[in-house]
VMD Tcl script that builds the backbone (N, CA, C; Angstrom):
set m [mol new atoms 240]
animate dup $m
set s [atomselect $m all]
$s set {name element resname resid chain x y z} {
  {N N UNK 1 A -13.194 1.428 -29.098}
  {CA C UNK 1 A -12.096 1.930 -29.885}
  {C C UNK 1 A -11.797 0.896 -30.961}
  {N N UNK 2 A -11.741 1.329 -32.166}
  {CA C UNK 2 A -11.485 0.467 -33.309}
  {C C UNK 2 A -10.072 0.754 -33.817}
  {N N UNK 3 A -9.279 -0.297 -33.945}
  {CA C UNK 3 A -7.891 -0.146 -34.390}
  {C C UNK 3 A -7.810 -0.555 -35.844}
  {N N UNK 4 A -7.388 0.357 -36.689}
  {CA C UNK 4 A -7.299 0.101 -38.109}
  {C C UNK 4 A -5.929 -0.490 -38.422}
  {N N UNK 5 A -5.922 -1.638 -39.110}
  {CA C UNK 5 A -4.648 -2.263 -39.485}
  {C C UNK 5 A -4.642 -2.562 -40.964}
  {N N UNK 6 A -3.491 -2.505 -41.533}
  {CA C UNK 6 A -3.283 -2.900 -42.920}
  {C C UNK 6 A -2.762 -4.328 -42.919}
  {N N UNK 7 A -2.899 -5.035 -44.022}
  {CA C UNK 7 A -2.383 -6.406 -44.047}
  {C C UNK 7 A -0.873 -6.425 -43.772}
  {N N UNK 8 A -0.482 -7.061 -42.686}
  {CA C UNK 8 A 0.925 -7.199 -42.340}
  {C C UNK 8 A 1.514 -6.028 -41.592}
  {N N UNK 9 A 0.760 -4.943 -41.389}
  {CA C UNK 9 A 1.303 -3.769 -40.701}
  {C C UNK 9 A 0.267 -3.245 -39.722}
  {N N UNK 10 A 0.741 -2.717 -38.654}
  {CA C UNK 10 A -0.132 -2.071 -37.688}
  {C C UNK 10 A 0.067 -0.567 -37.801}
  {N N UNK 11 A -0.903 0.172 -37.319}
  {CA C UNK 11 A -0.785 1.633 -37.361}
  {C C UNK 11 A 0.370 2.073 -36.476}
  {N N UNK 12 A 0.408 1.536 -35.304}
  {CA C UNK 12 A 1.466 1.900 -34.371}
  {C C UNK 12 A 2.457 0.737 -34.296}
  {N N UNK 13 A 3.561 0.879 -34.919}
  {CA C UNK 13 A 4.563 -0.190 -34.872}
  {C C UNK 13 A 5.577 0.141 -33.783}
  {N N UNK 14 A 6.149 -0.880 -33.158}
  {CA C UNK 14 A 7.122 -0.611 -32.099}
  {C C UNK 14 A 8.364 0.049 -32.683}
  {N N UNK 15 A 9.028 0.865 -31.887}
  {CA C UNK 15 A 10.241 1.519 -32.397}
  {C C UNK 15 A 11.321 0.484 -32.690}
  {N N UNK 16 A 12.041 0.748 -33.734}
  {CA C UNK 16 A 13.121 -0.163 -34.121}
  {C C UNK 16 A 14.317 0.072 -33.204}
  {N N UNK 17 A 14.962 -1.019 -32.800}
  {CA C UNK 17 A 16.130 -0.844 -31.924}
  {C C UNK 17 A 17.276 -0.195 -32.690}
  {N N UNK 18 A 18.007 0.620 -31.973}
  {CA C UNK 18 A 19.157 1.281 -32.586}
  {C C UNK 18 A 20.284 0.261 -32.735}
  {N N UNK 19 A 20.941 0.314 -33.861}
  {CA C UNK 19 A 22.060 -0.603 -34.102}
  {C C UNK 19 A 23.255 -0.128 -33.295}
  {N N UNK 20 A 23.715 -0.986 -32.398}
  {CA C UNK 20 A 24.882 -0.621 -31.616}
  {C C UNK 20 A 26.133 -1.066 -32.374}
  {N N UNK 21 A 27.188 -0.290 -32.274}
  {CA C UNK 21 A 28.412 -0.681 -32.998}
  {C C UNK 21 A 28.975 -1.976 -32.403}
  {N N UNK 22 A 29.523 -2.774 -33.274}
  {CA C UNK 22 A 30.119 -4.044 -32.833}
  {C C UNK 22 A 31.363 -3.748 -31.998}
  {N N UNK 23 A 31.587 -4.524 -30.948}
  {CA C UNK 23 A 32.789 -4.278 -30.147}
  {C C UNK 23 A 34.041 -4.576 -30.961}
  {N N UNK 24 A 35.062 -3.832 -30.676}
  {CA C UNK 24 A 36.325 -4.010 -31.387}
  {C C UNK 24 A 36.909 -5.374 -31.021}
  {N N UNK 25 A 37.475 -6.095 -32.002}
  {CA C UNK 25 A 38.062 -7.404 -31.678}
  {C C UNK 25 A 39.279 -7.230 -30.773}
  {N N UNK 26 A 39.497 -8.223 -29.948}
  {CA C UNK 26 A 40.641 -8.179 -29.049}
  {C C UNK 26 A 41.925 -8.322 -29.869}
  {N N UNK 27 A 42.966 -7.642 -29.453}
  {CA C UNK 27 A 44.229 -7.767 -30.201}
  {C C UNK 27 A 44.774 -9.183 -30.061}
  {N N UNK 28 A 45.418 -9.704 -31.108}
  {CA C UNK 28 A 45.973 -11.058 -31.015}
  {C C UNK 28 A 47.113 -11.083 -29.995}
  {N N UNK 29 A 47.295 -12.207 -29.322}
  {CA C UNK 29 A 48.390 -12.278 -28.346}
  {C C UNK 29 A 49.742 -12.231 -29.050}
  {N N UNK 30 A 50.720 -11.810 -28.315}
  {CA C UNK 30 A 52.070 -11.717 -28.866}
  {C C UNK 30 A 52.615 -13.120 -29.131}
  {N N UNK 31 A 53.495 -13.248 -30.109}
  {CA C UNK 31 A 54.048 -14.546 -30.493}
  {C C UNK 31 A 54.891 -15.157 -29.380}
  {N N UNK 32 A 55.460 -14.324 -28.518}
  {CA C UNK 32 A 56.305 -14.841 -27.443}
  {C C UNK 32 A 55.550 -14.960 -26.121}
  {N N UNK 33 A 54.235 -14.995 -26.193}
  {CA C UNK 33 A 53.395 -15.148 -25.009}
  {C C UNK 33 A 53.619 -16.544 -24.408}
  {N N UNK 34 A 53.832 -16.657 -23.118}
  {CA C UNK 34 A 54.087 -17.980 -22.510}
  {C C UNK 34 A 52.932 -18.961 -22.711}
  {N N UNK 35 A 51.702 -18.475 -22.738}
  {CA C UNK 35 A 50.556 -19.368 -22.943}
  {C C UNK 35 A 50.594 -19.970 -24.342}
  {N N UNK 36 A 50.998 -19.185 -25.326}
  {CA C UNK 36 A 51.084 -19.689 -26.699}
  {C C UNK 36 A 52.230 -20.681 -26.813}
  {N N UNK 37 A 53.344 -20.388 -26.201}
  {CA C UNK 37 A 54.478 -21.314 -26.236}
  {C C UNK 37 A 54.106 -22.647 -25.591}
  {N N UNK 38 A 53.363 -22.606 -24.493}
  {CA C UNK 38 A 52.940 -23.830 -23.812}
  {C C UNK 38 A 51.973 -24.627 -24.700}
  {N N UNK 39 A 51.060 -23.940 -25.382}
  {CA C UNK 39 A 50.127 -24.630 -26.283}
  {C C UNK 39 A 50.867 -25.268 -27.447}
  {N N UNK 40 A 51.867 -24.581 -27.975}
  {CA C UNK 40 A 52.661 -25.147 -29.074}
  {C C UNK 40 A 53.428 -26.388 -28.608}
  {N N UNK 41 A 53.987 -26.310 -27.391}
  {CA C UNK 41 A 54.733 -27.440 -26.861}
  {C C UNK 41 A 53.813 -28.644 -26.668}
  {N N UNK 42 A 52.622 -28.405 -26.136}
  {CA C UNK 42 A 51.670 -29.498 -25.939}
  {C C UNK 42 A 51.257 -30.108 -27.269}
  {N N UNK 43 A 51.052 -29.282 -28.273}
  {CA C UNK 43 A 50.664 -29.792 -29.592}
  {C C UNK 43 A 51.783 -30.625 -30.208}
  {N N UNK 44 A 53.045 -30.176 -30.053}
  {CA C UNK 44 A 54.175 -30.956 -30.569}
  {C C UNK 44 A 54.284 -32.298 -29.862}
  {N N UNK 45 A 54.079 -32.300 -28.551}
  {CA C UNK 45 A 54.144 -33.547 -27.790}
  {C C UNK 45 A 53.031 -34.504 -28.212}
  {N N UNK 46 A 51.834 -33.977 -28.410}
  {CA C UNK 46 A 50.715 -34.824 -28.827}
  {C C UNK 46 A 50.969 -35.399 -30.216}
  {N N UNK 47 A 51.535 -34.591 -31.121}
  {CA C UNK 47 A 51.845 -35.075 -32.469}
  {C C UNK 47 A 52.932 -36.151 -32.411}
  {N N UNK 48 A 53.909 -35.970 -31.551}
  {CA C UNK 48 A 54.977 -36.968 -31.427}
  {C C UNK 48 A 54.426 -38.275 -30.869}
  {N N UNK 49 A 53.500 -38.184 -29.930}
  {CA C UNK 49 A 52.893 -39.390 -29.373}
  {C C UNK 49 A 52.077 -40.121 -30.432}
  {N N UNK 50 A 51.329 -39.368 -31.238}
  {CA C UNK 50 A 50.550 -40.002 -32.306}
  {C C UNK 50 A 51.469 -40.661 -33.320}
  {N N UNK 51 A 52.551 -39.994 -33.661}
  {CA C UNK 51 A 53.492 -40.548 -34.630}
  {C C UNK 51 A 54.164 -41.787 -34.069}
  {N N UNK 52 A 54.537 -41.754 -32.807}
  {CA C UNK 52 A 55.183 -42.905 -32.180}
  {C C UNK 52 A 54.270 -44.108 -32.151}
  {N N UNK 53 A 53.012 -43.900 -31.866}
  {CA C UNK 53 A 52.059 -45.012 -31.839}
  {C C UNK 53 A 51.855 -45.568 -33.237}
  {N N UNK 54 A 51.772 -44.722 -34.232}
  {CA C UNK 54 A 51.575 -45.191 -35.605}
  {C C UNK 54 A 52.805 -45.945 -36.116}
  {N N UNK 55 A 53.974 -45.584 -35.626}
  {CA C UNK 55 A 55.200 -46.236 -36.088}
  {C C UNK 55 A 55.308 -47.666 -35.565}
  {N N UNK 56 A 54.579 -48.003 -34.495}
  {CA C UNK 56 A 54.667 -49.352 -33.958}
  {C C UNK 56 A 53.713 -50.315 -34.647}
  {N N UNK 57 A 52.746 -49.804 -35.366}
  {CA C UNK 57 A 51.791 -50.662 -36.064}
  {C C UNK 57 A 52.374 -50.949 -37.443}
  {N N UNK 58 A 52.782 -52.205 -37.660}
  {CA C UNK 58 A 53.487 -52.538 -38.884}
  {C C UNK 58 A 52.594 -53.219 -39.922}
  {N N UNK 59 A 51.351 -53.472 -39.595}
  {CA C UNK 59 A 50.450 -54.091 -40.557}
  {C C UNK 59 A 49.264 -53.173 -40.797}
  {N N UNK 60 A 48.544 -53.454 -41.863}
  {CA C UNK 60 A 47.370 -52.655 -42.166}
  {C C UNK 60 A 46.180 -53.201 -41.396}
  {N N UNK 61 A 45.011 -52.677 -41.673}
  {CA C UNK 61 A 43.804 -53.170 -41.051}
  {C C UNK 61 A 43.469 -54.584 -41.478}
  {N N UNK 62 A 44.033 -55.035 -42.602}
  {CA C UNK 62 A 43.793 -56.392 -43.084}
  {C C UNK 62 A 44.689 -57.411 -42.400}
  {N N UNK 63 A 45.693 -56.948 -41.703}
  {CA C UNK 63 A 46.621 -57.859 -41.043}
  {C C UNK 63 A 47.794 -58.174 -41.955}
  {N N UNK 64 A 48.506 -59.220 -41.628}
  {CA C UNK 64 A 49.672 -59.638 -42.397}
  {C C UNK 64 A 49.190 -60.425 -43.612}
  {N N UNK 65 A 49.462 -59.912 -44.804}
  {CA C UNK 65 A 48.994 -60.563 -46.035}
  {C C UNK 65 A 50.135 -61.204 -46.817}
  {N N UNK 66 A 51.278 -61.464 -46.188}
  {CA C UNK 66 A 52.425 -62.014 -46.914}
  {C C UNK 66 A 52.307 -63.509 -47.143}
  {N N UNK 67 A 51.394 -64.176 -46.510}
  {CA C UNK 67 A 51.233 -65.605 -46.714}
  {C C UNK 67 A 51.702 -66.391 -45.511}
  {N N UNK 68 A 51.501 -67.693 -45.548}
  {CA C UNK 68 A 51.849 -68.560 -44.433}
  {C C UNK 68 A 53.329 -68.933 -44.526}
  {N N UNK 69 A 54.090 -68.647 -43.496}
  {CA C UNK 69 A 55.517 -68.984 -43.483}
  {C C UNK 69 A 55.800 -70.154 -42.557}
  {N N UNK 70 A 54.781 -70.738 -41.949}
  {CA C UNK 70 A 55.021 -71.830 -41.012}
  {C C UNK 70 A 55.320 -73.145 -41.732}
  {N N UNK 71 A 55.055 -73.252 -43.032}
  {CA C UNK 71 A 55.321 -74.482 -43.766}
  {C C UNK 71 A 56.793 -74.619 -44.138}
  {N N UNK 72 A 57.557 -73.557 -44.028}
  {CA C UNK 72 A 58.975 -73.624 -44.356}
  {C C UNK 72 A 59.717 -74.362 -43.252}
  {N N UNK 73 A 60.592 -75.252 -43.651}
  {CA C UNK 73 A 61.377 -75.998 -42.664}
  {C C UNK 73 A 62.774 -75.425 -42.611}
  {N N UNK 74 A 63.355 -75.473 -41.469}
  {CA C UNK 74 A 64.723 -75.005 -41.310}
  {C C UNK 74 A 65.524 -76.096 -40.612}
  {N N UNK 75 A 66.801 -76.106 -40.888}
  {CA C UNK 75 A 67.696 -77.028 -40.218}
  {C C UNK 75 A 68.211 -76.363 -38.965}
  {N N UNK 76 A 68.089 -77.078 -37.896}
  {CA C UNK 76 A 68.626 -76.559 -36.655}
  {C C UNK 76 A 69.994 -77.200 -36.455}
  {N N UNK 77 A 70.903 -76.435 -36.012}
  {CA C UNK 77 A 72.254 -76.958 -35.830}
  {C C UNK 77 A 73.177 -76.330 -36.844}
  {N N UNK 78 A 74.331 -76.868 -36.982}
  {CA C UNK 78 A 75.323 -76.256 -37.869}
  {C C UNK 78 A 75.378 -76.963 -39.216}
  {N N UNK 79 A 76.360 -76.650 -39.891}
  {CA C UNK 79 A 76.623 -77.305 -41.168}
  {C C UNK 79 A 75.961 -76.620 -42.331}
  {N N UNK 80 A 76.533 -76.909 -43.455}
  {CA C UNK 80 A 76.013 -76.274 -44.645}
  {C C UNK 80 A 75.102 -77.142 -45.402}
}
mol reanalyze $m
mol bondsrecalc $m
mol representation Tube
mol addrep $m
């Protein structure tokens, strides 16, 4: 049996699959859903923690660049 083929095509090609319709997207959850409220609360807490940590760092990555203050002398005790 001799099978005749054309360049890039066969005489008997497999059937093409039928396109199935895409499933409908799930409806979005309600705004007052407890799971959404919990996620929002967790996100606010995480943002507050990040902000609190950043507020304690008072210098840049270069460190304190104001200069050496240890050479200044002060008088201990009273008097003007």
